[in-house]
mmCIF file of the N, C-alpha and C atoms, coordinates in Angstrom:
data_MODEL
# 
_entry.id   MODEL 
# 
loop_
_atom_site.group_PDB 
_atom_site.id 
_atom_site.type_symbol 
_atom_site.label_atom_id 
_atom_site.label_alt_id 
_atom_site.label_comp_id 
_atom_site.label_asym_id 
_atom_site.label_entity_id 
_atom_site.label_seq_id 
_atom_site.pdbx_PDB_ins_code 
_atom_site.Cartn_x 
_atom_site.Cartn_y 
_atom_site.Cartn_z 
_atom_site.occupancy 
_atom_site.B_iso_or_equiv 
_atom_site.pdbx_formal_charge 
_atom_site.auth_seq_id 
_atom_site.auth_comp_id 
_atom_site.auth_asym_id 
_atom_site.auth_atom_id 
_atom_site.pdbx_PDB_model_num 
ATOM 1   N N  . UNK A 1 1  ? 0.838  -1.174 0.000  1.00 0.00 ? 1  UNK A N  1 
ATOM 2   C CA . UNK A 1 1  ? 0.000  0.000  0.000  1.00 0.00 ? 1  UNK A CA 1 
ATOM 3   C C  . UNK A 1 1  ? 0.886  1.242  0.000  1.00 0.00 ? 1  UNK A C  1 
ATOM 4   N N  . UNK A 1 2  ? 0.719  2.089  -0.933 1.00 0.00 ? 2  UNK A N  1 
ATOM 5   C CA . UNK A 1 2  ? 1.543  3.295  -1.068 1.00 0.00 ? 2  UNK A CA 1 
ATOM 6   C C  . UNK A 1 2  ? 0.958  4.428  -0.237 1.00 0.00 ? 2  UNK A C  1 
ATOM 7   N N  . UNK A 1 3  ? 1.837  5.223  0.346  1.00 0.00 ? 3  UNK A N  1 
ATOM 8   C CA . UNK A 1 3  ? 1.401  6.383  1.112  1.00 0.00 ? 3  UNK A CA 1 
ATOM 9   C C  . UNK A 1 3  ? 1.378  7.590  0.201  1.00 0.00 ? 3  UNK A C  1 
ATOM 10  N N  . UNK A 1 4  ? 0.374  8.420  0.356  1.00 0.00 ? 4  UNK A N  1 
ATOM 11  C CA . UNK A 1 4  ? 0.265  9.641  -0.425 1.00 0.00 ? 4  UNK A CA 1 
ATOM 12  C C  . UNK A 1 4  ? 0.919  10.818 0.282  1.00 0.00 ? 4  UNK A C  1 
ATOM 13  N N  . UNK A 1 5  ? 1.206  10.665 1.557  1.00 0.00 ? 5  UNK A N  1 
ATOM 14  C CA . UNK A 1 5  ? 1.752  11.755 2.356  1.00 0.00 ? 5  UNK A CA 1 
ATOM 15  C C  . UNK A 1 5  ? 3.272  11.847 2.190  1.00 0.00 ? 5  UNK A C  1 
ATOM 16  N N  . UNK A 1 6  ? 3.765  13.060 2.160  1.00 0.00 ? 6  UNK A N  1 
ATOM 17  C CA . UNK A 1 6  ? 5.211  13.251 2.083  1.00 0.00 ? 6  UNK A CA 1 
ATOM 18  C C  . UNK A 1 6  ? 5.807  13.498 3.468  1.00 0.00 ? 6  UNK A C  1 
ATOM 19  N N  . UNK A 1 7  ? 4.965  13.419 4.509  1.00 0.00 ? 7  UNK A N  1 
ATOM 20  C CA . UNK A 1 7  ? 5.434  13.629 5.877  1.00 0.00 ? 7  UNK A CA 1 
ATOM 21  C C  . UNK A 1 7  ? 5.954  12.319 6.460  1.00 0.00 ? 7  UNK A C  1 
ATOM 22  N N  . UNK A 1 8  ? 7.049  12.372 7.224  1.00 0.00 ? 8  UNK A N  1 
ATOM 23  C CA . UNK A 1 8  ? 7.568  11.149 7.840  1.00 0.00 ? 8  UNK A CA 1 
ATOM 24  C C  . UNK A 1 8  ? 6.562  10.556 8.826  1.00 0.00 ? 8  UNK A C  1 
ATOM 25  N N  . UNK A 1 9  ? 6.470  9.244  8.846  1.00 0.00 ? 9  UNK A N  1 
ATOM 26  C CA . UNK A 1 9  ? 5.569  8.542  9.744  1.00 0.00 ? 9  UNK A CA 1 
ATOM 27  C C  . UNK A 1 9  ? 6.415  7.681  10.679 1.00 0.00 ? 9  UNK A C  1 
ATOM 28  N N  . UNK A 1 10 ? 6.098  7.716  11.971 1.00 0.00 ? 10 UNK A N  1 
ATOM 29  C CA . UNK A 1 10 ? 6.822  6.930  12.966 1.00 0.00 ? 10 UNK A CA 1 
ATOM 30  C C  . UNK A 1 10 ? 5.818  6.165  13.821 1.00 0.00 ? 10 UNK A C  1 
ATOM 31  N N  . UNK A 1 11 ? 6.313  5.221  14.622 1.00 0.00 ? 11 UNK A N  1 
ATOM 32  C CA . UNK A 1 11 ? 5.436  4.384  15.425 1.00 0.00 ? 11 UNK A CA 1 
ATOM 33  C C  . UNK A 1 11 ? 5.590  4.683  16.913 1.00 0.00 ? 11 UNK A C  1 
ATOM 34  N N  . UNK A 1 12 ? 4.469  4.815  17.601 1.00 0.00 ? 12 UNK A N  1 
ATOM 35  C CA . UNK A 1 12 ? 4.454  5.003  19.052 1.00 0.00 ? 12 UNK A CA 1 
ATOM 36  C C  . UNK A 1 12 ? 4.877  3.691  19.710 1.00 0.00 ? 12 UNK A C  1 
ATOM 37  N N  . UNK A 1 13 ? 5.734  3.748  20.731 1.00 0.00 ? 13 UNK A N  1 
ATOM 38  C CA . UNK A 1 13 ? 6.225  2.531  21.382 1.00 0.00 ? 13 UNK A CA 1 
ATOM 39  C C  . UNK A 1 13 ? 5.174  1.843  22.244 1.00 0.00 ? 13 UNK A C  1 
ATOM 40  N N  . UNK A 1 14 ? 4.077  2.540  22.577 1.00 0.00 ? 14 UNK A N  1 
ATOM 41  C CA . UNK A 1 14 ? 3.055  1.950  23.437 1.00 0.00 ? 14 UNK A CA 1 
ATOM 42  C C  . UNK A 1 14 ? 1.906  1.369  22.616 1.00 0.00 ? 14 UNK A C  1 
ATOM 43  N N  . UNK A 1 15 ? 1.224  2.195  21.838 1.00 0.00 ? 15 UNK A N  1 
ATOM 44  C CA . UNK A 1 15 ? 0.059  1.713  21.075 1.00 0.00 ? 15 UNK A CA 1 
ATOM 45  C C  . UNK A 1 15 ? 0.459  1.137  19.721 1.00 0.00 ? 15 UNK A C  1 
ATOM 46  N N  . UNK A 1 16 ? 1.677  1.403  19.287 1.00 0.00 ? 16 UNK A N  1 
ATOM 47  C CA . UNK A 1 16 ? 2.244  0.901  18.037 1.00 0.00 ? 16 UNK A CA 1 
ATOM 48  C C  . UNK A 1 16 ? 1.506  1.398  16.797 1.00 0.00 ? 16 UNK A C  1 
ATOM 49  N N  . UNK A 1 17 ? 0.794  2.513  16.954 1.00 0.00 ? 17 UNK A N  1 
ATOM 50  C CA . UNK A 1 17 ? 0.139  3.124  15.799 1.00 0.00 ? 17 UNK A CA 1 
ATOM 51  C C  . UNK A 1 17 ? 1.156  3.939  15.031 1.00 0.00 ? 17 UNK A C  1 
ATOM 52  N N  . UNK A 1 18 ? 0.981  3.984  13.734 1.00 0.00 ? 18 UNK A N  1 
ATOM 53  C CA . UNK A 1 18 ? 1.846  4.791  12.880 1.00 0.00 ? 18 UNK A CA 1 
ATOM 54  C C  . UNK A 1 18 ? 1.199  6.156  12.713 1.00 0.00 ? 18 UNK A C  1 
ATOM 55  N N  . UNK A 1 19 ? 1.953  7.189  13.115 1.00 0.00 ? 19 UNK A N  1 
ATOM 56  C CA . UNK A 1 19 ? 1.443  8.551  13.164 1.00 0.00 ? 19 UNK A CA 1 
ATOM 57  C C  . UNK A 1 19 ? 2.497  9.464  12.556 1.00 0.00 ? 19 UNK A C  1 
ATOM 58  N N  . UNK A 1 20 ? 2.061  10.601 12.002 1.00 0.00 ? 20 UNK A N  1 
ATOM 59  C CA . UNK A 1 20 ? 3.024  11.568 11.470 1.00 0.00 ? 20 UNK A CA 1 
ATOM 60  C C  . UNK A 1 20 ? 3.990  11.973 12.577 1.00 0.00 ? 20 UNK A C  1 
ATOM 61  N N  . UNK A 1 21 ? 5.255  12.076 12.227 1.00 0.00 ? 21 UNK A N  1 
ATOM 62  C CA . UNK A 1 21 ? 6.315  12.365 13.182 1.00 0.00 ? 21 UNK A CA 1 
ATOM 63  C C  . UNK A 1 21 ? 6.061  13.659 13.947 1.00 0.00 ? 21 UNK A C  1 
ATOM 64  N N  . UNK A 1 22 ? 5.494  14.648 13.292 1.00 0.00 ? 22 UNK A N  1 
ATOM 65  C CA . UNK A 1 22 ? 5.268  15.946 13.944 1.00 0.00 ? 22 UNK A CA 1 
ATOM 66  C C  . UNK A 1 22 ? 4.236  15.872 15.063 1.00 0.00 ? 22 UNK A C  1 
ATOM 67  N N  . UNK A 1 23 ? 3.430  14.808 15.125 1.00 0.00 ? 23 UNK A N  1 
ATOM 68  C CA . UNK A 1 23 ? 2.402  14.664 16.153 1.00 0.00 ? 23 UNK A CA 1 
ATOM 69  C C  . UNK A 1 23 ? 2.848  13.760 17.299 1.00 0.00 ? 23 UNK A C  1 
ATOM 70  N N  . UNK A 1 24 ? 4.131  13.436 17.360 1.00 0.00 ? 24 UNK A N  1 
ATOM 71  C CA . UNK A 1 24 ? 4.665  12.547 18.385 1.00 0.00 ? 24 UNK A CA 1 
ATOM 72  C C  . UNK A 1 24 ? 5.702  13.253 19.255 1.00 0.00 ? 24 UNK A C  1 
ATOM 73  N N  . UNK A 1 25 ? 5.919  12.714 20.436 1.00 0.00 ? 25 UNK A N  1 
ATOM 74  C CA . UNK A 1 25 ? 6.975  13.196 21.325 1.00 0.00 ? 25 UNK A CA 1 
ATOM 75  C C  . UNK A 1 25 ? 8.197  12.323 21.055 1.00 0.00 ? 25 UNK A C  1 
ATOM 76  N N  . UNK A 1 26 ? 9.333  12.937 20.773 1.00 0.00 ? 26 UNK A N  1 
ATOM 77  C CA . UNK A 1 26 ? 10.558 12.175 20.510 1.00 0.00 ? 26 UNK A CA 1 
ATOM 78  C C  . UNK A 1 26 ? 11.416 12.210 21.768 1.00 0.00 ? 26 UNK A C  1 
ATOM 79  N N  . UNK A 1 27 ? 11.745 11.031 22.262 1.00 0.00 ? 27 UNK A N  1 
ATOM 80  C CA . UNK A 1 27 ? 12.475 10.893 23.516 1.00 0.00 ? 27 UNK A CA 1 
ATOM 81  C C  . UNK A 1 27 ? 13.705 10.022 23.326 1.00 0.00 ? 27 UNK A C  1 
ATOM 82  N N  . UNK A 1 28 ? 14.588 10.069 24.305 1.00 0.00 ? 28 UNK A N  1 
ATOM 83  C CA . UNK A 1 28 ? 15.727 9.164  24.326 1.00 0.00 ? 28 UNK A CA 1 
ATOM 84  C C  . UNK A 1 28 ? 16.115 8.924  25.770 1.00 0.00 ? 28 UNK A C  1 
ATOM 85  N N  . UNK A 1 29 ? 16.872 7.862  25.991 1.00 0.00 ? 29 UNK A N  1 
ATOM 86  C CA . UNK A 1 29 ? 17.374 7.550  27.321 1.00 0.00 ? 29 UNK A CA 1 
ATOM 87  C C  . UNK A 1 29 ? 18.877 7.736  27.317 1.00 0.00 ? 29 UNK A C  1 
ATOM 88  N N  . UNK A 1 30 ? 19.346 8.489  28.289 1.00 0.00 ? 30 UNK A N  1 
ATOM 89  C CA . UNK A 1 30 ? 20.788 8.678  28.468 1.00 0.00 ? 30 UNK A CA 1 
ATOM 90  C C  . UNK A 1 30 ? 21.124 8.258  29.889 1.00 0.00 ? 30 UNK A C  1 
ATOM 91  N N  . UNK A 1 31 ? 21.937 7.226  30.000 1.00 0.00 ? 31 UNK A N  1 
ATOM 92  C CA . UNK A 1 31 ? 22.366 6.692  31.295 1.00 0.00 ? 31 UNK A CA 1 
ATOM 93  C C  . UNK A 1 31 ? 21.178 6.357  32.191 1.00 0.00 ? 31 UNK A C  1 
ATOM 94  N N  . UNK A 1 32 ? 20.136 5.770  31.593 1.00 0.00 ? 32 UNK A N  1 
ATOM 95  C CA . UNK A 1 32 ? 18.960 5.353  32.348 1.00 0.00 ? 32 UNK A CA 1 
ATOM 96  C C  . UNK A 1 32 ? 17.957 6.447  32.646 1.00 0.00 ? 32 UNK A C  1 
ATOM 97  N N  . UNK A 1 33 ? 18.246 7.674  32.203 1.00 0.00 ? 33 UNK A N  1 
ATOM 98  C CA . UNK A 1 33 ? 17.340 8.800  32.440 1.00 0.00 ? 33 UNK A CA 1 
ATOM 99  C C  . UNK A 1 33 ? 16.598 9.155  31.160 1.00 0.00 ? 33 UNK A C  1 
ATOM 100 N N  . UNK A 1 34 ? 15.334 9.448  31.282 1.00 0.00 ? 34 UNK A N  1 
ATOM 101 C CA . UNK A 1 34 ? 14.507 9.840  30.152 1.00 0.00 ? 34 UNK A CA 1 
ATOM 102 C C  . UNK A 1 34 ? 14.727 11.317 29.850 1.00 0.00 ? 34 UNK A C  1 
ATOM 103 N N  . UNK A 1 35 ? 14.987 11.626 28.587 1.00 0.00 ? 35 UNK A N  1 
ATOM 104 C CA . UNK A 1 35 ? 15.255 13.001 28.168 1.00 0.00 ? 35 UNK A CA 1 
ATOM 105 C C  . UNK A 1 35 ? 14.598 13.282 26.824 1.00 0.00 ? 35 UNK A C  1 
ATOM 106 N N  . UNK A 1 36 ? 14.318 14.555 26.530 1.00 0.00 ? 36 UNK A N  1 
ATOM 107 C CA . UNK A 1 36 ? 13.893 14.886 25.170 1.00 0.00 ? 36 UNK A CA 1 
ATOM 108 C C  . UNK A 1 36 ? 15.056 14.604 24.221 1.00 0.00 ? 36 UNK A C  1 
ATOM 109 N N  . UNK A 1 37 ? 14.765 14.305 22.991 1.00 0.00 ? 37 UNK A N  1 
ATOM 110 C CA . UNK A 1 37 ? 15.803 13.987 22.009 1.00 0.00 ? 37 UNK A CA 1 
ATOM 111 C C  . UNK A 1 37 ? 16.673 15.208 21.741 1.00 0.00 ? 37 UNK A C  1 
ATOM 112 N N  . UNK A 1 38 ? 17.999 15.016 21.759 1.00 0.00 ? 38 UNK A N  1 
ATOM 113 C CA . UNK A 1 38 ? 18.928 16.129 21.553 1.00 0.00 ? 38 UNK A CA 1 
ATOM 114 C C  . UNK A 1 38 ? 19.593 16.118 20.182 1.00 0.00 ? 38 UNK A C  1 
ATOM 115 N N  . UNK A 1 39 ? 19.184 15.199 19.324 1.00 0.00 ? 39 UNK A N  1 
ATOM 116 C CA . UNK A 1 39 ? 19.733 15.172 17.974 1.00 0.00 ? 39 UNK A CA 1 
ATOM 117 C C  . UNK A 1 39 ? 20.866 14.196 17.774 1.00 0.00 ? 39 UNK A C  1 
ATOM 118 N N  . UNK A 1 40 ? 21.172 13.407 18.793 1.00 0.00 ? 40 UNK A N  1 
ATOM 119 C CA . UNK A 1 40 ? 22.269 12.465 18.680 1.00 0.00 ? 40 UNK A CA 1 
ATOM 120 C C  . UNK A 1 40 ? 21.927 11.202 19.461 1.00 0.00 ? 40 UNK A C  1 
ATOM 121 N N  . UNK A 1 41 ? 22.141 10.047 18.863 1.00 0.00 ? 41 UNK A N  1 
ATOM 122 C CA . UNK A 1 41 ? 21.884 8.787  19.551 1.00 0.00 ? 41 UNK A CA 1 
ATOM 123 C C  . UNK A 1 41 ? 20.534 8.204  19.202 1.00 0.00 ? 41 UNK A C  1 
ATOM 124 N N  . UNK A 1 42 ? 20.228 7.081  19.823 1.00 0.00 ? 42 UNK A N  1 
ATOM 125 C CA . UNK A 1 42 ? 18.958 6.390  19.577 1.00 0.00 ? 42 UNK A CA 1 
ATOM 126 C C  . UNK A 1 42 ? 17.808 7.143  20.218 1.00 0.00 ? 42 UNK A C  1 
ATOM 127 N N  . UNK A 1 43 ? 16.653 7.055  19.567 1.00 0.00 ? 43 UNK A N  1 
ATOM 128 C CA . UNK A 1 43 ? 15.470 7.705  20.114 1.00 0.00 ? 43 UNK A CA 1 
ATOM 129 C C  . UNK A 1 43 ? 14.250 6.829  19.859 1.00 0.00 ? 43 UNK A C  1 
ATOM 130 N N  . UNK A 1 44 ? 13.140 7.218  20.447 1.00 0.00 ? 44 UNK A N  1 
ATOM 131 C CA . UNK A 1 44 ? 11.874 6.532  20.236 1.00 0.00 ? 44 UNK A CA 1 
ATOM 132 C C  . UNK A 1 44 ? 10.757 7.556  20.362 1.00 0.00 ? 44 UNK A C  1 
ATOM 133 N N  . UNK A 1 45 ? 9.568  7.165  19.928 1.00 0.00 ? 45 UNK A N  1 
ATOM 134 C CA . UNK A 1 45 ? 8.446  8.090  19.855 1.00 0.00 ? 45 UNK A CA 1 
ATOM 135 C C  . UNK A 1 45 ? 7.295  7.625  20.734 1.00 0.00 ? 45 UNK A C  1 
ATOM 136 N N  . UNK A 1 46 ? 6.548  8.613  21.232 1.00 0.00 ? 46 UNK A N  1 
ATOM 137 C CA . UNK A 1 46 ? 5.383  8.355  22.061 1.00 0.00 ? 46 UNK A CA 1 
ATOM 138 C C  . UNK A 1 46 ? 4.290  9.322  21.632 1.00 0.00 ? 46 UNK A C  1 
ATOM 139 N N  . UNK A 1 47 ? 3.072  8.809  21.419 1.00 0.00 ? 47 UNK A N  1 
ATOM 140 C CA . UNK A 1 47 ? 1.976  9.713  21.062 1.00 0.00 ? 47 UNK A CA 1 
ATOM 141 C C  . UNK A 1 47 ? 1.404  10.340 22.342 1.00 0.00 ? 47 UNK A C  1 
ATOM 142 N N  . UNK A 1 48 ? 0.764  11.468 22.184 1.00 0.00 ? 48 UNK A N  1 
ATOM 143 C CA . UNK A 1 48 ? 0.225  12.189 23.340 1.00 0.00 ? 48 UNK A CA 1 
ATOM 144 C C  . UNK A 1 48 ? -0.876 11.399 24.038 1.00 0.00 ? 48 UNK A C  1 
ATOM 145 N N  . UNK A 1 49 ? -1.617 10.560 23.302 1.00 0.00 ? 49 UNK A N  1 
ATOM 146 C CA . UNK A 1 49 ? -2.668 9.762  23.906 1.00 0.00 ? 49 UNK A CA 1 
ATOM 147 C C  . UNK A 1 49 ? -2.094 8.710  24.860 1.00 0.00 ? 49 UNK A C  1 
ATOM 148 N N  . UNK A 1 50 ? -0.879 8.263  24.616 1.00 0.00 ? 50 UNK A N  1 
ATOM 149 C CA . UNK A 1 50 ? -0.281 7.200  25.430 1.00 0.00 ? 50 UNK A CA 1 
ATOM 150 C C  . UNK A 1 50 ? 0.489  7.710  26.645 1.00 0.00 ? 50 UNK A C  1 
ATOM 151 N N  . UNK A 1 51 ? 0.574  9.013  26.830 1.00 0.00 ? 51 UNK A N  1 
ATOM 152 C CA . UNK A 1 51 ? 1.305  9.545  27.984 1.00 0.00 ? 51 UNK A CA 1 
ATOM 153 C C  . UNK A 1 51 ? 0.717  9.008  29.289 1.00 0.00 ? 51 UNK A C  1 
ATOM 154 N N  . UNK A 1 52 ? -0.603 8.860  29.357 1.00 0.00 ? 52 UNK A N  1 
ATOM 155 C CA . UNK A 1 52 ? -1.268 8.373  30.566 1.00 0.00 ? 52 UNK A CA 1 
ATOM 156 C C  . UNK A 1 52 ? -1.673 6.898  30.485 1.00 0.00 ? 52 UNK A C  1 
ATOM 157 N N  . UNK A 1 53 ? -1.253 6.187  29.449 1.00 0.00 ? 53 UNK A N  1 
ATOM 158 C CA . UNK A 1 53 ? -1.645 4.782  29.261 1.00 0.00 ? 53 UNK A CA 1 
ATOM 159 C C  . UNK A 1 53 ? -0.980 3.909  30.325 1.00 0.00 ? 53 UNK A C  1 
ATOM 160 N N  . UNK A 1 54 ? -1.675 2.836  30.739 1.00 0.00 ? 54 UNK A N  1 
ATOM 161 C CA . UNK A 1 54 ? -1.142 1.978  31.806 1.00 0.00 ? 54 UNK A CA 1 
ATOM 162 C C  . UNK A 1 54 ? 0.114  1.205  31.376 1.00 0.00 ? 54 UNK A C  1 
ATOM 163 N N  . UNK A 1 55 ? 0.324  1.002  30.073 1.00 0.00 ? 55 UNK A N  1 
ATOM 164 C CA . UNK A 1 55 ? 1.504  0.270  29.600 1.00 0.00 ? 55 UNK A CA 1 
ATOM 165 C C  . UNK A 1 55 ? 2.733  1.163  29.419 1.00 0.00 ? 55 UNK A C  1 
ATOM 166 N N  . UNK A 1 56 ? 2.551  2.460  29.490 1.00 0.00 ? 56 UNK A N  1 
ATOM 167 C CA . UNK A 1 56 ? 3.644  3.393  29.184 1.00 0.00 ? 56 UNK A CA 1 
ATOM 168 C C  . UNK A 1 56 ? 4.830  3.222  30.123 1.00 0.00 ? 56 UNK A C  1 
ATOM 169 N N  . UNK A 1 57 ? 4.585  3.103  31.420 1.00 0.00 ? 57 UNK A N  1 
ATOM 170 C CA . UNK A 1 57 ? 5.697  2.989  32.362 1.00 0.00 ? 57 UNK A CA 1 
ATOM 171 C C  . UNK A 1 57 ? 6.556  1.769  32.065 1.00 0.00 ? 57 UNK A C  1 
ATOM 172 N N  . UNK A 1 58 ? 5.928  0.650  31.738 1.00 0.00 ? 58 UNK A N  1 
ATOM 173 C CA . UNK A 1 58 ? 6.679  -0.562 31.412 1.00 0.00 ? 58 UNK A CA 1 
ATOM 174 C C  . UNK A 1 58 ? 7.487  -0.418 30.137 1.00 0.00 ? 58 UNK A C  1 
ATOM 175 N N  . UNK A 1 59 ? 6.906  0.225  29.130 1.00 0.00 ? 59 UNK A N  1 
ATOM 176 C CA . UNK A 1 59 ? 7.631  0.423  27.871 1.00 0.00 ? 59 UNK A CA 1 
ATOM 177 C C  . UNK A 1 59 ? 8.813  1.371  28.064 1.00 0.00 ? 59 UNK A C  1 
ATOM 178 N N  . UNK A 1 60 ? 8.618  2.418  28.853 1.00 0.00 ? 60 UNK A N  1 
ATOM 179 C CA . UNK A 1 60 ? 9.729  3.345  29.115 1.00 0.00 ? 60 UNK A CA 1 
ATOM 180 C C  . UNK A 1 60 ? 10.851 2.625  29.860 1.00 0.00 ? 60 UNK A C  1 
ATOM 181 N N  . UNK A 1 61 ? 10.488 1.815  30.868 1.00 0.00 ? 61 UNK A N  1 
ATOM 182 C CA . UNK A 1 61 ? 11.496 1.064  31.622 1.00 0.00 ? 61 UNK A CA 1 
ATOM 183 C C  . UNK A 1 61 ? 12.249 0.110  30.703 1.00 0.00 ? 61 UNK A C  1 
ATOM 184 N N  . UNK A 1 62 ? 11.540 -0.496 29.780 1.00 0.00 ? 62 UNK A N  1 
ATOM 185 C CA . UNK A 1 62 ? 12.174 -1.416 28.829 1.00 0.00 ? 62 UNK A CA 1 
ATOM 186 C C  . UNK A 1 62 ? 13.147 -0.684 27.915 1.00 0.00 ? 62 UNK A C  1 
ATOM 187 N N  . UNK A 1 63 ? 12.719 0.439  27.365 1.00 0.00 ? 63 UNK A N  1 
ATOM 188 C CA . UNK A 1 63 ? 13.566 1.183  26.440 1.00 0.00 ? 63 UNK A CA 1 
ATOM 189 C C  . UNK A 1 63 ? 14.756 1.823  27.143 1.00 0.00 ? 63 UNK A C  1 
ATOM 190 N N  . UNK A 1 64 ? 14.574 2.212  28.397 1.00 0.00 ? 64 UNK A N  1 
ATOM 191 C CA . UNK A 1 64 ? 15.665 2.847  29.148 1.00 0.00 ? 64 UNK A CA 1 
ATOM 192 C C  . UNK A 1 64 ? 16.493 1.835  29.938 1.00 0.00 ? 64 UNK A C  1 
ATOM 193 N N  . UNK A 1 65 ? 16.114 0.556  29.848 1.00 0.00 ? 65 UNK A N  1 
ATOM 194 C CA . UNK A 1 65 ? 16.809 -0.491 30.605 1.00 0.00 ? 65 UNK A CA 1 
ATOM 195 C C  . UNK A 1 65 ? 16.922 -0.084 32.072 1.00 0.00 ? 65 UNK A C  1 
ATOM 196 N N  . UNK A 1 66 ? 15.773 0.295  32.624 1.00 0.00 ? 66 UNK A N  1 
ATOM 197 C CA . UNK A 1 66 ? 15.715 0.812  33.988 1.00 0.00 ? 66 UNK A CA 1 
ATOM 198 C C  . UNK A 1 66 ? 14.685 0.027  34.792 1.00 0.00 ? 66 UNK A C  1 
ATOM 199 N N  . UNK A 1 67 ? 14.878 -0.022 36.088 1.00 0.00 ? 67 UNK A N  1 
ATOM 200 C CA . UNK A 1 67 ? 13.894 -0.678 36.941 1.00 0.00 ? 67 UNK A CA 1 
ATOM 201 C C  . UNK A 1 67 ? 13.165 0.346  37.817 1.00 0.00 ? 67 UNK A C  1 
ATOM 202 N N  . UNK A 1 68 ? 13.104 1.589  37.349 1.00 0.00 ? 68 UNK A N  1 
ATOM 203 C CA . UNK A 1 68 ? 12.420 2.642  38.095 1.00 0.00 ? 68 UNK A CA 1 
ATOM 204 C C  . UNK A 1 68 ? 11.345 3.298  37.224 1.00 0.00 ? 68 UNK A C  1 
ATOM 205 N N  . UNK A 1 69 ? 10.275 2.560  36.899 1.00 0.00 ? 69 UNK A N  1 
ATOM 206 C CA . UNK A 1 69 ? 9.248  3.114  36.016 1.00 0.00 ? 69 UNK A CA 1 
ATOM 207 C C  . UNK A 1 69 ? 8.537  4.338  36.589 1.00 0.00 ? 69 UNK A C  1 
ATOM 208 N N  . UNK A 1 70 ? 8.415  4.433  37.908 1.00 0.00 ? 70 UNK A N  1 
ATOM 209 C CA . UNK A 1 70 ? 7.739  5.593  38.505 1.00 0.00 ? 70 UNK A CA 1 
ATOM 210 C C  . UNK A 1 70 ? 8.544  6.864  38.239 1.00 0.00 ? 70 UNK A C  1 
ATOM 211 N N  . UNK A 1 71 ? 9.859  6.788  38.392 1.00 0.00 ? 71 UNK A N  1 
ATOM 212 C CA . UNK A 1 71 ? 10.708 7.958  38.108 1.00 0.00 ? 71 UNK A CA 1 
ATOM 213 C C  . UNK A 1 71 ? 10.636 8.331  36.627 1.00 0.00 ? 71 UNK A C  1 
ATOM 214 N N  . UNK A 1 72 ? 10.612 7.340  35.755 1.00 0.00 ? 72 UNK A N  1 
ATOM 215 C CA . UNK A 1 72 ? 10.525 7.602  34.318 1.00 0.00 ? 72 UNK A CA 1 
ATOM 216 C C  . UNK A 1 72 ? 9.206  8.278  33.967 1.00 0.00 ? 72 UNK A C  1 
ATOM 217 N N  . UNK A 1 73 ? 8.112  7.829  34.582 1.00 0.00 ? 73 UNK A N  1 
ATOM 218 C CA . UNK A 1 73 ? 6.809  8.444  34.324 1.00 0.00 ? 73 UNK A CA 1 
ATOM 219 C C  . UNK A 1 73 ? 6.767  9.887  34.827 1.00 0.00 ? 73 UNK A C  1 
ATOM 220 N N  . UNK A 1 74 ? 7.360  10.140 35.991 1.00 0.00 ? 74 UNK A N  1 
ATOM 221 C CA . UNK A 1 74 ? 7.420  11.511 36.504 1.00 0.00 ? 74 UNK A CA 1 
ATOM 222 C C  . UNK A 1 74 ? 8.219  12.394 35.558 1.00 0.00 ? 74 UNK A C  1 
ATOM 223 N N  . UNK A 1 75 ? 9.320  11.881 35.063 1.00 0.00 ? 75 UNK A N  1 
ATOM 224 C CA . UNK A 1 75 ? 10.148 12.639 34.125 1.00 0.00 ? 75 UNK A CA 1 
ATOM 225 C C  . UNK A 1 75 ? 9.398  12.869 32.816 1.00 0.00 ? 75 UNK A C  1 
ATOM 226 N N  . UNK A 1 76 ? 8.654  11.883 32.339 1.00 0.00 ? 76 UNK A N  1 
ATOM 227 C CA . UNK A 1 76 ? 7.862  12.035 31.125 1.00 0.00 ? 76 UNK A CA 1 
ATOM 228 C C  . UNK A 1 76 ? 6.857  13.175 31.289 1.00 0.00 ? 76 UNK A C  1 
ATOM 229 N N  . UNK A 1 77 ? 6.197  13.221 32.422 1.00 0.00 ? 77 UNK A N  1 
ATOM 230 C CA . UNK A 1 77 ? 5.213  14.288 32.655 1.00 0.00 ? 77 UNK A CA 1 
ATOM 231 C C  . UNK A 1 77 ? 5.882  15.654 32.692 1.00 0.00 ? 77 UNK A C  1 
ATOM 232 N N  . UNK A 1 78 ? 7.084  15.742 33.254 1.00 0.00 ? 78 UNK A N  1 
ATOM 233 C CA . UNK A 1 78 ? 7.842  17.006 33.243 1.00 0.00 ? 78 UNK A CA 1 
ATOM 234 C C  . UNK A 1 78 ? 8.153  17.415 31.804 1.00 0.00 ? 78 UNK A C  1 
ATOM 235 N N  . UNK A 1 79 ? 8.612  16.472 31.001 1.00 0.00 ? 79 UNK A N  1 
ATOM 236 C CA . UNK A 1 79 ? 8.971  16.756 29.606 1.00 0.00 ? 79 UNK A CA 1 
ATOM 237 C C  . UNK A 1 79 ? 7.747  17.234 28.836 1.00 0.00 ? 79 UNK A C  1 
ATOM 238 N N  . UNK A 1 80 ? 6.613  16.555 29.020 1.00 0.00 ? 80 UNK A N  1 
ATOM 239 C CA . UNK A 1 80 ? 5.396  16.928 28.289 1.00 0.00 ? 80 UNK A CA 1 
ATOM 240 C C  . UNK A 1 80 ? 4.949  18.340 28.678 1.00 0.00 ? 80 UNK A C  1 
ATOM 241 N N  . UNK A 1 81 ? 5.000  18.665 29.961 1.00 0.00 ? 81 UNK A N  1 
ATOM 242 C CA . UNK A 1 81 ? 4.573  19.988 30.426 1.00 0.00 ? 81 UNK A CA 1 
ATOM 243 C C  . UNK A 1 81 ? 5.525  21.072 29.934 1.00 0.00 ? 81 UNK A C  1 
ATOM 244 N N  . UNK A 1 82 ? 6.820  20.834 30.017 1.00 0.00 ? 82 UNK A N  1 
ATOM 245 C CA . UNK A 1 82 ? 7.816  21.863 29.659 1.00 0.00 ? 82 UNK A CA 1 
ATOM 246 C C  . UNK A 1 82 ? 8.020  22.003 28.164 1.00 0.00 ? 82 UNK A C  1 
ATOM 247 N N  . UNK A 1 83 ? 8.020  20.894 27.421 1.00 0.00 ? 83 UNK A N  1 
ATOM 248 C CA . UNK A 1 83 ? 8.335  20.948 25.994 1.00 0.00 ? 83 UNK A CA 1 
ATOM 249 C C  . UNK A 1 83 ? 7.103  20.834 25.101 1.00 0.00 ? 83 UNK A C  1 
ATOM 250 N N  . UNK A 1 84 ? 6.030  20.305 25.638 1.00 0.00 ? 84 UNK A N  1 
ATOM 251 C CA . UNK A 1 84 ? 4.835  20.057 24.836 1.00 0.00 ? 84 UNK A CA 1 
ATOM 252 C C  . UNK A 1 84 ? 4.013  21.278 24.707 1.00 0.00 ? 84 UNK A C  1 
# 
């Protein structure tokens, strides 16, 4: 199936829906800490609908290779409020 859109499409790590990149939050983990993407290194995307999803904390812990999902969720909420 061919796409008619010229906009980049990426996948949310929680709901796995394919959404235009501009409508997603781009994040990365540095030394186990969740951070907004700085333009270097691996990153992943999260849609705004999944910020409060029950699976989000587990997915963030998996991607950050961390065992502190509560801290990651708190940091995610800070990022969304400050950068969103």
